[in-house]
DSSP file (Angstrom, degrees, kcal/mol; ACC not computed):
  #  RESIDUE AA STRUCTURE BP1 BP2  ACC     N-H-->O    O-->H-N    N-H-->O    O-->H-N    TCO  KAPPA ALPHA  PHI   PSI    X-CA   Y-CA   Z-CA
    1    1 A M              0   0    0      0, 0.0     2,-0.5     0, 0.0     0, 0.0   0.000 360.0 360.0 360.0 139.6   88.7   74.2   88.4
    2    2 A R        -     0   0    0      2,-0.0     2,-0.4     0, 0.0     0, 0.0  -0.779 360.0-157.4 -95.2 130.2   91.3   74.3   91.1
    3    3 A K        -     0   0    0     -2,-0.5     2,-0.3     2,-0.0     0, 0.0  -0.884   6.5-146.1-108.6 139.4   90.3   74.9   94.7
    4    4 A F        -     0   0    0     -2,-0.4     2,-0.5    48,-0.0    48,-0.0  -0.799  16.7-120.4-104.9 144.6   92.7   76.3   97.3
    5    5 A V        -     0   0    0     -2,-0.3    48,-1.5     2,-0.0     2,-0.4  -0.718  29.2-157.5 -84.0 126.4   92.7   75.4  101.0
    6    6 A K  E     -A   52   0A   0     -2,-0.5     2,-0.3    46,-0.2    46,-0.2  -0.838   9.7-171.8-106.4 143.9   92.2   78.5  103.2
    7    7 A V  E     -A   51   0A   0     44,-2.8    44,-1.8    -2,-0.4     2,-0.4  -0.916  17.0-142.8-130.5 157.5   93.2   78.7  106.8
    8    8 A N  E     -A   50   0A   0     -2,-0.3     2,-0.4    42,-0.2    42,-0.2  -0.988  20.3-173.9-118.6 130.8   92.8   81.2  109.7
    9    9 A E  E     -A   49   0A   0     40,-2.9    40,-3.0    -2,-0.4     2,-0.5  -0.984  18.8-140.2-126.5 134.2   95.6   81.8  112.1
   10   10 A T  E     -A   48   0A   0     -2,-0.4     2,-0.4    38,-0.2    38,-0.2  -0.823  25.1-171.0 -91.4 131.7   95.6   83.8  115.3
   11   11 A V  E     -A   47   0A   0     36,-2.7    36,-3.0    -2,-0.5     2,-0.5  -0.984  14.5-166.9-128.6 132.4   98.9   85.7  115.7
   12   12 A I  E     +A   46   0A   0     -2,-0.4    34,-0.2    34,-0.2    24,-0.0  -0.986  27.4 150.7-118.4 124.2  100.1   87.7  118.7
   13   13 A T  E     -A   45   0A   0     32,-2.5    32,-3.3    -2,-0.5    -2,-0.0  -0.976  53.7-126.4-149.7 155.1  103.1   90.0  118.1
   14   14 A P  S    S+     0   0    0      0, 0.0     2,-0.2     0, 0.0    29,-0.1   0.507  75.9 113.7 -81.9  -2.8  104.7   93.2  119.2
   15   15 A L  S    S-     0   0    0     30,-0.1    -2,-0.2     1,-0.1    30,-0.1  -0.462  73.7-110.6 -72.8 140.4  104.7   94.6  115.7
   16   16 A E     >  -     0   0    0     -2,-0.2     4,-2.0     1,-0.1     3,-0.4  -0.279  24.8-110.1 -71.2 154.0  102.4   97.5  115.0
   17   17 A P  H  > S+     0   0    0      0, 0.0     4,-2.5     0, 0.0     5,-0.2   0.823 114.2  57.2 -54.5 -37.3   99.3   97.2  112.8
   18   18 A R  H  > S+     0   0    0      1,-0.2     4,-2.0     2,-0.2     5,-0.2   0.932 109.5  44.3 -62.9 -45.3  100.7   99.3  110.0
   19   19 A R  H  > S+     0   0    0     -3,-0.4     4,-2.2     1,-0.2    -1,-0.2   0.900 114.6  48.8 -66.5 -40.6  103.7   97.0  109.5
   20   20 A V  H  X S+     0   0    0     -4,-2.0     4,-2.4     2,-0.2    -1,-0.2   0.878 109.9  52.3 -68.1 -37.3  101.7   93.8  109.8
   21   21 A D  H  X S+     0   0    0     -4,-2.5     4,-2.1    -5,-0.2    -1,-0.2   0.913 110.3  47.8 -64.7 -42.5   99.1   95.1  107.3
   22   22 A I  H  X S+     0   0    0     -4,-2.0     4,-2.1     2,-0.2    -2,-0.2   0.919 112.3  49.6 -63.6 -43.3  101.9   95.9  104.8
   23   23 A L  H  X S+     0   0    0     -4,-2.2     4,-1.8     1,-0.2    -2,-0.2   0.892 109.4  51.9 -63.5 -40.1  103.4   92.5  105.3
   24   24 A G  H  <>S+     0   0    0     -4,-2.4     5,-2.4     1,-0.2     4,-0.4   0.889 109.1  50.3 -62.8 -39.9  100.0   90.8  104.8
   25   25 A S  H ><5S+     0   0    0     -4,-2.1     3,-0.9     1,-0.2    -2,-0.2   0.896 109.1  51.5 -64.7 -40.3   99.5   92.7  101.5
   26   26 A E  H 3<5S+     0   0    0     -4,-2.1    -1,-0.2     1,-0.2    -2,-0.2   0.851 112.6  45.7 -64.9 -34.0  103.0   91.6  100.3
   27   27 A C  T 3<5S-     0   0    0     -4,-1.8    -1,-0.2    -5,-0.2    -2,-0.2   0.413 113.0-120.3 -90.4   1.8  102.1   87.9  101.1
   28   28 A L  T < 5S+     0   0    0     -3,-0.9    24,-0.3    -4,-0.4     2,-0.3   0.884  71.2 118.9  62.3  43.6   98.7   88.2   99.5
   29   29 A I      < -     0   0    0     -5,-2.4     2,-0.5    22,-0.1    -1,-0.2  -0.857  66.4-107.7-128.7 168.0   96.6   87.4  102.6
   30   30 A D  E     -B   50   0A   0     20,-2.7    20,-2.8    -2,-0.3     2,-0.5  -0.845  30.2-169.3 -96.8 131.1   94.0   89.1  104.7
   31   31 A V  E     -B   49   0A   0     -2,-0.5     2,-0.5    18,-0.2    18,-0.2  -0.986   0.7-167.6-122.8 126.0   95.1   90.4  108.1
   32   32 A R  E     -B   48   0A   0     16,-2.6    16,-2.5    -2,-0.5     2,-0.3  -0.954  19.3-132.0-116.8 126.8   92.5   91.6  110.6
   33   33 A F  E     +B   47   0A   0     -2,-0.5    14,-0.2    14,-0.2     3,-0.1  -0.606  27.4 174.9 -73.7 130.6   93.4   93.5  113.8
   34   34 A V  E     -     0   0A   0     12,-3.0     2,-0.3     1,-0.4    13,-0.2   0.855  51.6 -46.7-103.0 -60.3   91.6   92.0  116.7
   35   35 A E  E     -B   46   0A   0     11,-1.0    11,-3.4     2,-0.0    -1,-0.4  -0.978  44.9-119.4-165.5 171.1   92.8   93.8  119.9
   36   36 A N  E     -B   45   0A   0     -2,-0.3     2,-0.3     9,-0.2     9,-0.2  -0.919  18.5-162.2-124.2 153.9   95.9   94.9  121.8
   37   37 A H  E     -B   44   0A   0      7,-3.3     7,-3.3    -2,-0.3     2,-0.8  -0.964  19.1-131.8-131.4 145.3   97.2   94.0  125.2
   38   38 A S  E     +B   43   0A   0     -2,-0.3     2,-0.4     5,-0.2     5,-0.2  -0.886  40.5 166.8 -97.6 113.7   99.7   95.7  127.5
   39   39 A G  E >   -B   42   0A   0      3,-2.6     3,-2.6    -2,-0.8    -2,-0.1  -0.991  53.6 -19.7-134.7 137.9  102.1   93.1  128.6
   40   40 A T  T 3  S-     0   0    0     -2,-0.4    -1,-0.1     1,-0.3     3,-0.1   0.795 125.7 -44.3  39.3  50.0  105.5   93.1  130.4
   41   41 A G  T 3  S+     0   0    0      1,-0.1     2,-0.3    -3,-0.0    -1,-0.3   0.429 126.3  66.5  85.0  -1.8  106.4   96.7  129.5
   42   42 A R  E <  S- B   0  39A   0     -3,-2.6    -3,-2.6    -5,-0.0     2,-0.3  -0.976  82.6 -98.7-147.2 162.7  105.3   96.7  125.9
   43   43 A W  E     - B   0  38A   0     -2,-0.3     2,-0.4    -5,-0.2    -5,-0.2  -0.579  27.5-160.1 -83.0 141.4  102.2   96.4  123.7
   44   44 A L  E     - B   0  37A   0     -7,-3.3    -7,-3.3    -2,-0.3     2,-0.4  -0.978   7.9-153.3-118.5 136.4  101.2   93.1  122.1
   45   45 A Y  E     -AB  13  36A   0    -32,-3.3   -32,-2.5    -2,-0.4     2,-0.5  -0.888   3.0-147.3-113.4 139.2   98.8   93.1  119.2
   46   46 A E  E     +AB  12  35A   0    -11,-3.4   -12,-3.0    -2,-0.4   -11,-1.0  -0.906  22.0 175.4-108.5 132.3   96.5   90.2  118.2
   47   47 A Y  E     -AB  11  33A   0    -36,-3.0   -36,-2.7    -2,-0.5     2,-0.5  -0.891  27.3-138.6-129.9 158.6   95.7   89.6  114.6
   48   48 A E  E     -AB  10  32A   0    -16,-2.5   -16,-2.6    -2,-0.3     2,-0.5  -0.981  21.2-164.5-118.1 117.8   93.7   87.0  112.5
   49   49 A A  E     +AB   9  31A   0    -40,-3.0   -40,-2.9    -2,-0.5     2,-0.4  -0.870  10.3 178.9-102.7 131.0   95.5   86.1  109.3
   50   50 A S  E     +AB   8  30A   0    -20,-2.8   -20,-2.7    -2,-0.5     2,-0.3  -0.996  25.1  88.3-136.5 141.1   93.5   84.2  106.6
   51   51 A G  E    S-A    7   0A   0    -44,-1.8   -44,-2.8    -2,-0.4   -22,-0.1  -0.976  75.0 -22.5 166.6-167.3   94.5   83.0  103.2
   52   52 A E  E  >  -A    6   0A   0    -24,-0.3     4,-2.4    -2,-0.3     5,-0.2  -0.336  64.9-111.2 -68.2 151.4   95.9   80.0  101.4
   53   53 A V  H  > S+     0   0    0    -48,-1.5     4,-2.1     1,-0.2     5,-0.2   0.903 113.6  43.6 -52.9 -54.8   98.0   77.6  103.4
   54   54 A G  H  > S+     0   0    0      1,-0.2     4,-2.1     2,-0.2    -1,-0.2   0.852 113.5  51.6 -63.5 -36.2  101.4   78.4  101.8
   55   55 A K  H  > S+     0   0    0      2,-0.2     4,-2.2     1,-0.2    -1,-0.2   0.881 109.6  48.9 -70.4 -38.1  100.9   82.1  101.8
   56   56 A V  H  X S+     0   0    0     -4,-2.4     4,-2.5     2,-0.2    -2,-0.2   0.897 110.9  51.1 -68.0 -39.4   99.9   82.2  105.5
   57   57 A E  H  X S+     0   0    0     -4,-2.1     4,-2.2    -5,-0.2    -2,-0.2   0.912 110.2  49.1 -62.6 -42.3  103.0   80.1  106.4
   58   58 A R  H  X S+     0   0    0     -4,-2.1     4,-2.4     2,-0.2     5,-0.2   0.906 110.6  51.5 -62.4 -41.7  105.2   82.6  104.4
   59   59 A F  H  X S+     0   0    0     -4,-2.2     4,-2.4     1,-0.2    -2,-0.2   0.924 109.8  48.9 -59.6 -46.5  103.6   85.5  106.3
   60   60 A L  H  X S+     0   0    0     -4,-2.5     4,-2.1     1,-0.2    -2,-0.2   0.892 111.2  50.0 -63.7 -40.4  104.3   83.8  109.7
   61   61 A N  H  X S+     0   0    0     -4,-2.2     4,-1.9     2,-0.2    -1,-0.2   0.927 113.0  45.3 -63.5 -45.3  107.9   83.2  108.8
   62   62 A R  H  X S+     0   0    0     -4,-2.4     4,-2.2     1,-0.2    -2,-0.2   0.861 110.6  55.0 -66.9 -35.1  108.5   86.8  107.6
   63   63 A L  H  X S+     0   0    0     -4,-2.4     4,-2.0    -5,-0.2    -1,-0.2   0.919 107.9  48.5 -63.0 -44.2  106.7   88.1  110.7
   64   64 A R  H  X S+     0   0    0     -4,-2.1     4,-2.2     2,-0.2    -2,-0.2   0.869 109.2  53.8 -64.7 -37.1  109.0   86.1  113.0
   65   65 A E  H  X S+     0   0    0     -4,-1.9     4,-2.2     1,-0.2    -1,-0.2   0.925 109.1  48.3 -62.0 -44.4  112.1   87.5  111.0
   66   66 A L  H  X S+     0   0    0     -4,-2.2     4,-2.2     1,-0.2    -2,-0.2   0.882 109.4  53.1 -63.7 -38.2  110.9   91.0  111.6
   67   67 A E  H  X S+     0   0    0     -4,-2.0     4,-1.8     2,-0.2    -1,-0.2   0.919 109.1  48.9 -62.5 -43.5  110.3   90.4  115.3
   68   68 A R  H  X S+     0   0    0     -4,-2.2     4,-1.0     1,-0.2    -2,-0.2   0.911 111.8  48.9 -62.9 -42.4  113.9   89.1  115.6
   69   69 A K  H  < S+     0   0    0     -4,-2.2     3,-0.4     1,-0.2    -1,-0.2   0.878 109.8  52.2 -64.2 -37.5  115.3   92.1  113.8
   70   70 A Q  H  < S+     0   0    0     -4,-2.2    -1,-0.2     1,-0.2    -2,-0.2   0.846 107.3  52.6 -68.0 -33.4  113.2   94.4  116.1
   71   71 A D  H  <        0   0    0     -4,-1.8    -1,-0.2     1,-0.2    -2,-0.2   0.695 360.0 360.0 -76.0 -19.2  114.6   92.8  119.2
   72   72 A E     <        0   0    0     -4,-1.0    -1,-0.2    -3,-0.4    -2,-0.1   0.495 360.0 360.0 -71.6 360.0  118.3   93.2  118.1
């Protein structure tokens, strides 16, 4: 039987919970909303992402791409 390594990553991003949840579903990982903070004129949201190593890395890469697009 093959066992997969699971990781938990804390992520802080300005992306709203709905978008992050959809992205987590697409990457086949679990994303849990932890809390939100008001910082420097905009809201920041904290999440805990958990899943297999490669899937969490793919999620983080796609999340950063969305952040860059949102800032443009």
